[in-house]
C-alpha positions as CSV (number, residue, x, y, z in Angstrom):
1,M,-96.8,-122.2,-4.3
2,T,-93.8,-123.2,-1.9
3,S,-94.7,-124.7,1.4
4,E,-93.1,-122.0,3.1
5,S,-95.8,-119.4,1.8
6,V,-98.9,-121.5,3.4
7,R,-97.3,-121.8,7.0
8,P,-98.7,-119.1,9.6
9,L,-96.2,-117.0,10.9
10,L,-98.0,-116.5,14.1
11,L,-98.5,-118.9,17.0
12,P,-101.9,-119.5,18.2
13,Q,-101.3,-117.7,21.3
14,N,-99.7,-114.7,19.8
15,R,-102.7,-114.0,18.0
16,K,-104.1,-110.7,19.0
17,L,-106.4,-108.0,17.8
18,R,-104.0,-105.6,16.5
19,H,-103.1,-108.3,14.1
20,L,-106.5,-108.4,12.3
21,Q,-106.7,-106.4,9.2
22,G,-109.9,-107.3,7.5
23,I,-112.9,-109.7,7.6
24,Y,-115.0,-111.2,4.6
25,L,-118.2,-113.0,4.5
26,R,-119.0,-116.1,1.8
27,N,-121.6,-117.7,0.6
28,L,-124.2,-115.2,2.1
29,T,-127.2,-117.3,3.1
30,L,-130.6,-115.5,4.2
31,T,-132.6,-118.8,5.2
32,R,-131.3,-121.1,7.5
33,P,-131.3,-125.0,6.7
34,R,-134.2,-127.0,8.1
35,G,-132.3,-130.1,8.5
36,H,-133.0,-132.0,5.0
37,T,-131.6,-131.3,1.5
38,I,-132.8,-129.4,-1.2
39,D,-133.4,-131.5,-4.5
40,D,-135.8,-131.6,-7.0
41,A,-138.7,-133.0,-4.8
42,A,-139.0,-129.9,-2.4
43,L,-138.9,-127.5,-5.6
44,N,-141.1,-129.1,-7.9
45,K,-144.8,-129.1,-6.6
46,S,-146.7,-130.0,-9.9
47,P,-149.3,-132.0,-9.9
48,Q,-147.8,-134.8,-12.2
49,K,-145.0,-135.1,-9.5
50,L,-147.4,-135.4,-6.7
51,Q,-149.3,-138.2,-8.8
52,A,-146.1,-139.7,-9.3
53,L,-145.3,-140.0,-6.0
54,R,-148.5,-141.2,-4.9
55,E,-148.4,-144.2,-7.3
56,P,-147.0,-147.6,-5.9
57,Q,-143.3,-148.0,-6.3
58,L,-143.3,-151.7,-6.4
59,H,-145.6,-153.7,-9.3
60,H,-145.5,-157.3,-10.6
61,A,-143.5,-158.5,-13.6
62,Q,-145.3,-158.7,-16.7
63,S,-145.1,-160.5,-19.5
64,S,-143.9,-159.2,-23.2
65,G,-147.5,-159.6,-24.2
66,D,-148.6,-157.6,-21.7
67,L,-146.1,-154.9,-22.0
68,R,-147.2,-154.7,-26.0
69,K,-150.9,-154.1,-25.2
70,Q,-150.1,-151.1,-22.8
71,P,-150.6,-147.9,-24.5
72,S,-147.4,-145.5,-24.9
73,T,-147.4,-142.7,-22.5
74,L,-145.2,-139.4,-22.7
75,R,-142.5,-138.9,-20.0
76,R,-143.2,-136.7,-17.4
77,T,-141.1,-133.8,-17.1
78,S,-139.2,-133.1,-13.6
79,S,-139.4,-129.2,-14.5
80,N,-142.3,-127.0,-14.9
81,W,-140.2,-124.6,-16.7
82,S,-140.7,-126.3,-20.2
83,A,-143.6,-124.5,-21.3
84,A,-142.8,-120.8,-19.3
85,S,-142.0,-117.8,-21.4
86,P,-138.7,-116.5,-21.3
87,Q,-140.0,-113.3,-19.2
88,S,-141.1,-115.6,-16.7
89,R,-137.8,-117.5,-16.6
90,Q,-135.9,-114.2,-16.4
91,K,-138.2,-113.2,-13.6
92,K,-137.7,-116.2,-11.4
93,L,-133.9,-116.0,-11.9
94,E,-133.8,-112.4,-10.7
95,D,-136.0,-113.6,-7.7
96,V,-133.5,-116.3,-6.6
97,I,-130.6,-114.0,-7.2
98,D,-132.2,-111.5,-5.0
99,S,-133.1,-114.0,-2.3
100,R,-129.2,-114.5,-2.1
101,M,-127.7,-111.1,-2.2
102,A,-128.6,-108.3,0.3
103,D,-126.7,-105.0,1.5
104,S,-124.5,-106.0,4.6
105,F,-122.0,-104.7,7.1
106,F,-120.4,-105.9,10.1
107,S,-119.2,-104.4,13.3
108,L,-116.6,-105.6,16.0
109,H,-117.4,-105.2,19.8
110,C,-115.4,-106.1,22.9
111,E,-116.3,-107.1,26.5
112,G,-116.5,-104.1,28.7
113,Q,-117.4,-101.5,26.2
114,E,-121.1,-100.6,24.8
115,D,-119.9,-98.9,21.6
116,P,-118.2,-100.6,18.9
117,L,-114.7,-100.9,18.2
118,Y,-115.3,-100.8,14.2
119,I,-118.2,-100.3,11.9
120,S,-117.6,-101.4,8.4
121,E,-118.7,-99.8,5.4
122,V,-122.0,-101.1,3.6
123,V,-121.5,-103.4,0.7
124,E,-124.5,-103.2,-1.3
125,K,-126.2,-106.5,-3.4
126,A,-123.4,-108.9,-2.9
127,M,-123.3,-112.7,-2.0
128,N,-119.8,-112.5,-1.1
129,P,-118.9,-109.4,0.3
130,S,-115.4,-108.1,1.1
131,F,-114.6,-105.1,3.1
132,R,-112.0,-102.6,3.3
133,F,-108.9,-102.8,5.3
134,F,-109.0,-101.4,9.0
135,N,-106.6,-100.8,11.6
136,L,-107.1,-100.9,15.2
137,S,-103.5,-100.2,16.6
138,S,-104.7,-96.8,17.4
139,F,-106.7,-98.0,20.6
140,S,-105.1,-98.4,23.8
141,A,-103.1,-101.5,24.6
142,A,-105.6,-103.1,26.8
143,I,-107.8,-103.5,23.7
144,T,-105.0,-104.5,21.2
145,R,-103.8,-107.5,23.2
146,L,-107.3,-109.0,23.2
147,D,-107.3,-112.5,21.7
148,K,-111.3,-112.5,22.1
149,I,-113.6,-110.2,19.7
150,T,-117.4,-110.2,19.1
151,V,-118.5,-110.2,15.3
152,K,-122.0,-109.2,14.2
153,F,-123.1,-109.0,10.3
154,W,-126.1,-106.8,9.5
155,V,-128.2,-107.6,6.4
156,K,-130.8,-105.4,4.8
157,R,-133.9,-106.9,3.4
158,Q,-136.3,-103.8,4.6
159,D,-134.3,-102.6,7.5
160,F,-130.8,-103.5,9.1
161,V,-131.3,-106.5,11.1
162,I,-128.5,-109.0,13.1
163,L,-127.8,-112.1,10.7
164,L,-124.9,-113.7,12.4
165,E,-123.3,-112.8,15.8
166,E,-120.2,-114.6,16.7
167,V,-117.9,-114.7,19.5
168,V,-114.3,-115.5,17.8
169,D,-111.3,-116.5,19.5
170,L,-108.4,-115.7,17.8
171,R,-106.2,-118.5,19.1
172,A,-108.9,-121.1,18.0
173,L,-108.9,-119.6,13.9
174,H,-107.5,-122.2,11.4
175,F,-105.0,-121.3,8.6
176,I,-106.4,-121.8,5.6
177,G,-103.6,-119.6,3.1
178,T,-105.9,-118.2,1.0
179,L,-109.3,-118.0,-0.5
180,E,-108.9,-120.2,-3.4
181,N,-109.9,-123.5,-3.8
182,H,-111.9,-123.8,-0.9
183,Q,-115.6,-124.6,-0.5
184,F,-117.0,-122.5,2.2
185,L,-120.1,-123.1,4.3
186,P,-123.2,-120.9,4.2
187,N,-122.2,-117.4,6.0
188,S,-118.7,-118.5,6.2
189,V,-116.7,-115.9,8.3
190,I,-113.0,-115.3,7.0
191,F,-110.6,-113.3,9.0
192,H,-107.5,-111.6,7.2
193,L,-104.6,-111.3,9.5
194,I,-101.2,-110.1,9.0
195,D,-99.6,-113.5,7.7
196,G,-103.1,-114.8,5.7
197,F,-106.3,-115.9,6.1
198,Y,-107.9,-117.8,8.8
199,A,-111.5,-119.4,9.0
200,L,-113.6,-120.7,12.1
201,N,-115.7,-123.8,10.5
202,I,-113.3,-125.0,8.2
203,S,-110.4,-126.9,8.6
204,S,-106.6,-126.1,7.9
205,K,-104.7,-128.3,5.4
206,P,-101.6,-129.9,7.0
207,P,-98.3,-128.0,5.1
208,N,-96.1,-130.0,3.1
209,P,-92.7,-131.3,5.1
210,K,-89.9,-129.3,4.4
211,P,-87.4,-130.8,2.2
212,A,-84.3,-131.6,4.1
213,P,-81.1,-133.8,3.2
214,S,-81.0,-137.2,4.9
215,L,-78.7,-137.3,8.1
216,P,-76.5,-140.4,8.6
217,T,-77.6,-142.3,12.0
218,S,-75.1,-143.4,14.6
219,S,-73.7,-147.4,14.6
220,Y,-74.4,-150.0,16.9
221,S,-71.2,-149.7,18.9
222,A,-71.5,-145.9,19.1
223,L,-75.0,-146.4,20.9
224,M,-73.6,-149.2,23.2
225,R,-70.7,-146.9,24.4
226,L,-73.1,-143.9,24.5
227,S,-75.1,-146.4,27.0
228,N,-72.1,-147.3,29.0
229,L,-71.5,-143.5,29.6
230,D,-74.6,-143.2,30.9
231,E,-74.6,-145.7,33.2
232,S,-71.2,-144.3,34.4
233,I,-72.7,-141.2,35.0
234,Q,-75.4,-142.6,37.3
235,D,-73.2,-144.3,38.9
236,A,-71.1,-141.5,40.1
237,L,-74.4,-139.6,40.7
238,A,-75.3,-142.1,43.3
239,T,-72.0,-142.4,44.8
240,R,-72.1,-138.5,45.4
241,E,-75.3,-138.9,46.9
242,E,-74.4,-141.3,49.7
243,I,-71.1,-139.9,50.3
244,A,-73.0,-136.2,51.0
245,N,-75.5,-138.2,53.4
246,Q,-72.2,-139.5,55.3
247,I,-70.7,-136.5,55.7
248,N,-74.1,-135.2,56.9
249,E,-74.6,-137.7,59.5
250,I,-70.9,-137.2,60.9
251,L,-71.6,-133.4,61.4
252,N,-74.8,-133.9,63.0
253,K,-73.1,-136.6,65.5
254,A,-70.0,-134.0,66.1
255,P,-70.2,-131.5,69.0
256,V,-70.9,-127.9,67.8
257,N,-68.0,-125.6,68.5
258,E,-68.9,-121.8,68.7
259,T,-65.6,-120.6,69.0
260,P,-65.0,-119.6,65.6
261,Q,-68.3,-118.1,65.0
262,A,-67.9,-115.8,68.0
263,Q,-64.4,-114.6,67.1
264,E,-66.0,-113.5,63.6
265,E,-68.5,-111.8,65.7
266,S,-65.8,-109.9,67.6
267,L,-63.8,-109.1,64.7
268,L,-66.8,-107.7,63.0
269,A,-68.1,-105.6,66.0
270,A,-64.6,-104.2,66.3
271,R,-64.8,-103.1,62.9
272,Y,-68.2,-101.5,63.2
273,V,-66.9,-99.8,66.3
274,S,-63.7,-98.5,64.5
275,T,-65.9,-97.0,61.8
276,Q,-68.6,-95.4,63.8
277,Q,-65.3,-93.3,65.7
278,K,-64.1,-92.2,62.5
279,L,-67.5,-90.8,61.9
280,L,-68.0,-89.4,65.1
281,N,-64.8,-88.0,64.5
282,Q,-65.6,-86.2,61.4
283,S,-68.8,-85.2,62.9
284,L,-67.3,-83.4,65.4
285,R,-64.9,-81.5,62.7
286,R,-67.8,-80.4,60.8
287,R,-69.4,-79.2,64.1
288,N,-66.5,-77.2,64.8
289,D,-66.1,-75.9,61.3
290,L,-69.7,-74.8,61.4
291,Q,-69.7,-73.3,64.9
292,A,-66.7,-71.2,63.4
293,S,-68.3,-70.3,60.0
294,I,-71.6,-69.2,62.0
295,T,-69.3,-66.8,64.5
296,A,-67.6,-65.2,61.1
297,R,-70.9,-64.6,59.4
298,S,-72.3,-63.3,62.9
299,K,-69.8,-61.1,62.9
300,A,-69.8,-59.8,59.3
301,I,-73.5,-59.2,59.7
302,E,-72.8,-56.8,62.8
303,E,-70.6,-55.3,61.0
304,G,-72.9,-54.9,57.8
305,M,-75.8,-53.7,60.3
306,R,-73.4,-51.1,61.6
307,A,-71.9,-50.0,58.1
308,Q,-75.6,-50.0,57.1
309,R,-76.7,-47.6,60.3
310,D,-73.7,-45.4,59.1
311,A,-74.7,-45.1,55.7
312,Q,-78.2,-44.2,56.8
313,A,-77.3,-41.7,59.2
314,D,-75.0,-40.0,56.2
315,V,-77.7,-40.3,53.9
316,N,-80.5,-38.9,56.5
317,N,-77.6,-36.0,57.4
318,A,-77.2,-35.2,53.6
319,Q,-81.0,-35.0,52.8
320,E,-80.8,-31.3,53.4
321,K,-77.4,-30.8,51.4
322,I,-79.2,-32.9,48.6
323,R,-82.2,-30.7,48.5
324,S,-80.2,-27.7,48.7
325,C,-77.8,-28.7,45.8
326,Q,-80.8,-29.6,43.8
327,E,-82.4,-26.1,44.3
328,L,-78.9,-24.5,43.2
329,L,-78.8,-27.1,40.1
330,K,-82.2,-25.4,39.0
331,T,-81.9,-22.2,39.7
332,T,-78.3,-22.4,37.8
333,S,-80.3,-24.5,34.7
334,I,-82.4,-21.5,35.0
335,D,-80.2,-18.7,34.8
336,M,-78.1,-20.7,32.3
337,A,-80.9,-20.6,30.0
338,G,-81.6,-16.9,30.5
339,Q,-78.1,-16.3,29.7
340,R,-78.3,-18.3,26.6
341,R,-81.7,-16.6,25.5
342,R,-79.7,-13.2,26.2
343,I,-76.4,-14.1,24.1
344,C,-78.8,-15.6,21.2
345,E,-80.4,-12.2,21.5
346,E,-77.3,-10.4,21.1
347,L,-76.4,-12.2,18.3
348,L,-79.1,-11.8,16.4
349,R,-78.5,-8.1,16.8
350,I,-74.7,-8.8,15.9
351,F,-75.8,-10.9,12.9
352,P,-79.0,-9.7,11.8
353,I,-80.9,-11.7,9.0
354,E,-83.5,-10.0,7.5
355,P,-86.0,-10.9,4.2
356,T,-85.8,-8.9,1.3
357,D,-88.6,-8.1,-1.2
358,K,-87.7,-11.5,-3.0
359,P,-89.3,-14.6,-1.8
360,L,-87.1,-16.9,0.4
361,L,-84.0,-14.3,0.1
362,F,-82.6,-13.4,3.1
363,T,-79.6,-10.9,4.1
364,I,-77.0,-11.4,6.6
365,C,-75.6,-7.8,7.8
366,G,-76.7,-6.2,4.8
367,L,-75.1,-9.0,2.3
368,P,-77.7,-10.8,0.2
369,L,-77.0,-14.8,0.5
370,P,-78.9,-16.9,-2.0
371,N,-80.2,-20.0,-1.2
372,S,-77.9,-23.1,-2.3
373,S,-78.0,-21.4,-5.8
374,F,-74.8,-19.3,-6.7
375,D,-75.2,-18.7,-10.7
376,D,-74.4,-14.9,-10.3
377,S,-70.3,-14.4,-10.9
378,E,-70.3,-10.7,-10.2
379,H,-71.3,-11.2,-6.7
380,E,-68.8,-13.9,-5.6
381,D,-67.1,-11.6,-2.8
382,T,-70.3,-10.8,-1.4
383,I,-71.6,-14.5,-1.4
384,S,-68.4,-15.6,0.3
385,A,-68.7,-12.7,3.0
386,A,-72.4,-13.8,3.9
387,L,-71.1,-17.2,4.1
388,G,-68.3,-16.3,6.3
389,Y,-71.2,-14.5,8.5
390,I,-73.2,-17.6,8.7
391,A,-70.4,-20.1,9.4
392,L,-69.1,-17.6,12.3
393,L,-72.5,-17.5,13.6
394,I,-73.1,-21.1,13.5
395,N,-69.6,-21.7,15.1
396,Y,-70.6,-19.4,18.1
397,L,-74.3,-21.4,18.5
398,Q,-72.5,-24.6,19.0
399,Y,-70.3,-23.3,22.4
400,Y,-73.6,-21.4,23.4
401,L,-76.2,-24.2,23.1
402,S,-73.6,-27.1,23.8
403,I,-74.4,-28.8,20.5
404,P,-71.6,-30.0,18.6
405,L,-71.1,-29.5,14.9
406,P,-70.8,-32.7,13.0
407,Y,-68.4,-30.5,10.4
408,P,-66.1,-28.4,12.5
409,I,-65.8,-24.8,10.9
410,Q,-62.8,-22.7,10.8
411,P,-63.9,-19.0,10.7
412,F,-61.9,-17.1,8.5
413,G,-64.1,-14.4,7.4
414,S,-64.8,-14.5,3.3
415,R,-62.0,-17.1,3.4
416,T,-64.0,-19.5,6.0
417,I,-63.3,-23.6,5.9
418,I,-65.3,-26.4,6.6
419,Q,-63.8,-29.9,7.6
420,D,-65.5,-33.4,6.8
421,F,-63.8,-36.0,9.1
422,I,-66.6,-38.1,8.6
423,S,-66.6,-39.4,5.1
424,V,-63.9,-41.7,3.6
425,L,-61.4,-39.2,1.8
426,P,-57.8,-38.9,1.9
427,D,-56.5,-36.2,4.8
428,K,-55.2,-33.5,2.3
429,E,-59.0,-33.4,0.9
430,R,-61.1,-32.9,4.1
431,N,-61.2,-28.8,4.1
432,F,-63.6,-27.8,1.7
433,P,-63.7,-23.6,0.9
434,L,-66.9,-21.4,1.6
435,W,-65.7,-19.0,-1.2
436,I,-66.0,-19.1,-5.0
437,K,-63.3,-16.9,-6.5
438,G,-60.2,-19.3,-7.1
439,S,-62.0,-22.4,-5.8
440,V,-62.8,-25.8,-7.5
441,R,-67.0,-25.2,-7.8
442,Y,-68.2,-28.7,-6.8
443,R,-65.7,-28.4,-3.3
444,F,-67.6,-25.1,-3.0
445,D,-71.0,-26.7,-3.5
446,Y,-69.7,-29.4,-1.0
447,A,-68.8,-26.9,1.5
448,V,-72.5,-25.2,1.4
449,F,-73.8,-28.4,1.8
450,L,-71.7,-29.2,4.8
451,L,-72.9,-25.7,6.6
452,N,-76.6,-26.8,5.7
453,K,-75.9,-30.0,7.4
454,D,-74.4,-28.1,10.6
455,I,-77.5,-25.8,10.7
456,E,-79.6,-29.1,10.4
457,A,-77.9,-30.5,13.3
458,L,-78.6,-27.3,15.3
459,A,-81.9,-27.2,14.6
460,E,-82.5,-31.0,15.5
461,G,-80.9,-30.2,18.7
462,L,-83.6,-27.6,19.5
463,G,-86.3,-30.0,18.6
464,I,-86.9,-28.3,15.1
465,K,-87.7,-30.4,11.8
466,V,-86.0,-28.8,8.7
467,L,-88.2,-28.9,5.7
468,D,-85.3,-28.0,3.2
469,I,-81.7,-27.6,4.2
470,R,-81.2,-25.8,0.8
471,Q,-82.3,-22.3,3.0
472,T,-79.5,-21.6,4.2
473,A,-80.1,-18.0,5.6
474,P,-83.8,-18.7,6.5
475,N,-82.8,-22.1,8.7
476,A,-80.5,-20.1,10.2
477,R,-82.7,-17.5,11.6
478,M,-85.1,-20.0,12.6
479,V,-82.3,-21.4,14.5
480,L,-81.6,-18.3,16.4
481,L,-85.3,-17.4,17.1
482,A,-85.7,-20.6,18.4
483,A,-82.8,-20.1,20.8
484,C,-84.1,-17.0,22.0
485,G,-87.5,-18.4,22.7
486,G,-88.5,-19.0,26.4
487,R,-90.5,-18.2,29.6
488,G,-89.9,-14.9,31.4
489,E,-87.9,-11.8,31.0
490,I,-84.1,-12.2,29.1
491,P,-82.0,-11.6,32.4
492,G,-79.4,-8.5,32.3
493,R,-75.7,-8.6,31.8
494,K,-74.0,-9.1,34.8
495,K,-72.0,-5.8,36.2
496,G,-68.5,-5.6,35.9
497,G,-68.1,-7.5,32.8
498,V,-66.2,-4.9,30.9
499,R,-63.0,-4.1,32.1
500,G,-62.1,-0.8,30.0
501,L,-62.8,0.0,26.1
502,L,-59.2,0.1,24.7
503,V,-60.1,2.6,21.8
504,D,-57.9,5.5,20.3
505,I,-59.6,8.5,22.2
506,A,-56.5,10.5,22.7
507,S,-57.9,13.5,20.6
508,Q,-61.1,13.7,22.9
509,A,-59.9,12.8,26.2
510,Q,-58.3,15.7,28.0
511,S,-55.6,13.6,30.2
512,R,-54.0,10.3,29.2
513,S,-53.0,9.9,32.8
514,A,-56.2,8.0,33.9
515,S,-55.7,4.3,34.3
516,V,-57.4,2.0,32.4
517,D,-59.6,0.8,35.0
518,S,-61.1,4.1,35.5
519,L,-61.6,4.8,31.7
520,G,-63.5,1.3,31.8
521,D,-65.7,2.0,34.8
522,G,-66.9,5.2,33.3
523,A,-67.8,3.5,29.9
524,R,-69.8,0.9,31.7
525,R,-71.6,3.6,33.5
526,A,-72.1,5.9,30.4
527,L,-73.6,2.4,28.6
528,E,-75.7,1.5,31.8
529,R,-77.1,5.3,32.1
530,G,-77.5,5.8,28.2
531,I,-74.8,9.0,28.8
532,S,-71.3,9.3,28.0
533,T,-68.5,10.4,30.2
534,A,-67.9,13.7,28.1
535,G,-71.8,14.3,28.0
536,S,-73.2,12.2,25.4
537,M,-72.3,9.1,23.4
538,A,-71.0,10.6,20.1
539,D,-67.9,11.0,22.1
540,F,-67.0,7.3,21.4
541,P,-65.9,6.2,17.8
542,F,-68.1,3.0,18.7
543,A,-70.8,5.0,19.6
544,T,-72.8,4.1,16.1
545,Q,-72.0,0.4,16.3
546,Q,-73.8,-2.6,18.0
547,L,-71.7,-3.7,21.3
548,S,-71.6,-7.4,22.5
549,L,-69.0,-9.6,24.7
550,R,-67.0,-10.5,21.6
551,T,-67.0,-6.5,20.2
552,S,-63.6,-5.5,19.1
553,G,-62.2,-3.1,21.7
554,L,-64.0,-5.0,24.8
555,R,-62.4,-7.5,27.4
556,E,-64.3,-9.2,30.1
557,N,-63.4,-8.6,33.5
558,V,-62.5,-12.0,35.0
559,R,-61.9,-10.5,38.5
560,Q,-65.0,-11.0,40.9
């Protein structure tokens, strides 16, 4: 081991409680010494030993003849174990070992706290107990910076009692380096710090000197020159001190001239006045700016209050107008809903969708329409016409119900086209036919799918959930019935909506001189009263047809 490893790293004044890592106890002794040594005389109390001790120690010298006459006697043994059995010897050794071994633990205490800082584990049946390491850095700085600690060792014979209590000053510990090659006294406490082992009652060994190269010394002439230089420096210092004292005496005797000091104070006062004048001017400018700002803000507040009063007056004046507008809006909304119901009723009469004997098979205007399953090639024209009616009905409903369709429809009867502007397709392939004959089948099927999606959009706009979008005619009928539903009676058609009926009635009319307006008025009165101008509805060519706002031959009267 080198000399570097046996030197302590911590100075005595730097040893604190935070540096303590472990505590050991060596040479555990349960009985304290009584002031005398323990030898064979203290251990052996046999009668032979006592008799030998009672015999006089001094006797007279005898001749050789007297020595021959004495009978030979056996030498007394110094131990009574010679005749002992192995069991008794083993028992005696166990008793000796048990008297030196015990269960032990220690606790650390500091001044000012009742509870111990740390309690170690219990080491069972040991003469030299070594306890586990611990770390006290988790405590507050007031505890970790202490240099004094109380150590209490507890041993157990029948119950735990205090064996040793020591107040240890960490600065007074002796560095021993390691636990090897040391003869410890009874109940020696060893402290393990971060730089090695320390003991309280064992003196530390002086460390070996560090090997260092020999340094050259100075010569006699160099020392003399250094001495002369030191004397010169001392003379210079004495001369400086003497000159300083003379200068102080001259200054004390000379009269004091206060003019420079007064001039300096005057200049300082002038500077202070100038600085304060600048600050005063800045304060005045700041005050004027604040006054102008306050005046402008006051005017702005007055204008704002005036505008607020005007706005409040306008609000008060507009309350009655707002209530009347709200009532008008409510009435208009109710009228619009009623007119929509009436229009949907007329559409339901114009495009009747009726069930057939087959389940989930409906007809529109008497034309049967399968539900997205078109296998019968004999009725292609019928299916195309039925799909045209459905497309025309859906196209009307989007305007009357104000629900835009995601896929626009161009109704052309049995040659209706539906467009897809949502999918990623070339512009030339966005039109899909709703007829079977002469079209690509997959494009026709996709057109039917788009028509069903339009019907689903109308249903969702009315708050209806479609279970199966493939049911084209049932879903369209469900949308129409939902649009016709509502509270109250359906309002009637406003009068004056039909200007005239432009039909070919030249064979039934007596004269062509009547105006178109009079003919229109007569037809409207006939429709309202249930009779015709000639006496019955049979006189008109459209008497057997259902009439609506868009019936061929009728025009709206746009004049009020």
